[in-house]
C-alpha positions, 0 to 999 in steps of 0.5 A: 314221019309219024311221031308219038312222044312225051313232051318234056313240058307241054308249056315250056319244052314242046319238042323231043329231047334226046336224054329227056326221052330216055328218062321218060322211057324209064319212068313209063315202065311204071305206067305202060312198057309199050309207051316206053318202047314207043318213046325210043322208037320215035326218038331213033327216027332222028338217027342220021346215016353216019350215026349222029343223033341230035339232042332235039327233034323239032316235031311240029316246029311251025306251032312253036315259032318262039323256039326258033328265035335267036334268044332260044339259043338253038343251033340247027343242023337241019330244019327239023333237028339241032346241031348238038348232041346229048348224053347217050342215056338211051342205052340205059333206057333200052337195058331197063326196058329189056329187064322189065319186058324180056323183049329181045325183038325190041332190043334188036330193033333199037340196037342198030341206031344206038350202036351207030351213035356210040361209034359216032361219039368215038369217031368224031368226039374222041380225037385224042383216042384217050377214051373220053369224048368231048363236048363242044358246047355246054348244052351237049352235056345237058347241063347248059349254064352250069358254072363249071363252064363259065371260064371256058365260055369266057363268062366272068364273075357277075351278079346273078341277074347278069348270068342269063344275058352273058350266057346267051352272048357266049353261046352265040359266039360259039354258034358263029364259030361253028357256022357252015362247018361239018361235025368233024370240023367243029370238033377240031376247032377247040373254041370250046372243048370239055371232057365232062365227067358226067357225059363220060360216065354216061358214055361208059355206062352206055357201052357197058349196057350195050355190051350186055344187050349185044350179047343177049341179042346174039350180035357180034361186038360185045367184047369190043364194047366192054373193052371200050367201057373199061377204057373210059372208066380207066381214063376217068380214074387217070385223068379226072380223079383227084386223090387229094380232094377225093373228087373227080374234075372235068377237063377243059381244053386241049391241055385238059386242065382240071376245072375245080368247080364243085358240082354234082358231076364230081360225084357222078362216077358212083354210077360206074359199077366197077368204081374202086370201093375206096374211091366210092367211099370217099365220094359218099363219106367226104362229099355226098353226106357233107352238109356243107356241100351236098347233103342239104335238106333236099339233096343233091344240089347241082352245085355244092353249097360251098361254091360262090356260084351256088344259086338254089333259089334260081336267081340267075334264071338259068339252069344247073347252078344250084337247084336239085334235079330228080334225074341226078338223084335217080342216077346216084340212087342206083349208084349208091345201091350197087356200091353197098350204100343202101341206107344212103340210097333209101334216104335219098329216095325218101327225101326226093319223094318228099321234095316232090310232094312239096314242090310238085312235078317241076323241072328242079327244086330248091334244095333247102325248101323243096320249092318247085322251080323252072318248067311245070309238069316236067316229065323226067321228074316222074323218074320218082316213080322208079324210086318209089317202085324200088323202095316201096316196102321202105316207103310203106313202112315210113 
């Protein structure tokens, strides 16, 4: 196949990642909309007949042998794609491309594989039919070694330098459990089953975006997609919302036990346009703007500063355990705007731009100092272009 895509980082991540490409497509709208379209065209070449789309497409795999070593913790389904998924950000990216270009022809071109993928998620990953999809490996949310997964992965409390080896050992135990089994079989094993709040918010948002696009394209099924989105929204409220704490919690295992580790995902339902106004206000007033939790000098940290596992300086040498990520800020920015918190959104955008001015275009940042950490020239951090475009008059005045 021919391929043409943006590497997440040419020095660190040489292949094509699912949700990375969706974020790249959104950032590229500020550069060249045709490049945005090409990013998604290349990505959906990996769509399989049953609807499955892998989280990694291994273009040029012969040129990157280090990524195929055991320590890379990649589980392959095929020589050129992985056996894991990632959040369906592609639907939001497709909607943004349509809003910027009005190109319904492109929408009709890309919709079929995206629709098949969300139907695959419903069929294969919502076994109890409650509207919430399950991830069967931490990588599938894109949040890798977040401390909220530690208990489910059998990782006890440990000093930071022991985190990465412990995480790798646990990942390989999962690989062994899934070896030789179909996607349907893997989903029923229960060796790791997590109804992740962020994953399901993005899933609900994808269904909403697809309902709109299907209607605009004159295709059938818009009402079904809208109802499915509402069902996931309602399930999050019923199962994950904690009215005492004013937060959303992930659910672990077949018993759907709440995981009360405070990470940014507890705030992530702000992305949902129909979230109850009082719930949104509590998330913002009690937690997002809480300087002991998330409102640090360069918010939003991936783990609340009040958590024992908070690692803003990347001492653990693994991801999503404290530093700030620009894709999180991007999602929360648009969520804040739609819920009437325009001033908070603008301040978040201002601090995000300032953080990148200090730290460079990096994978993630120390929320206290804005020091850049992780991969260099990290492409989805260019989502800052979308924030700048949205806030241009405000940033110009500042």
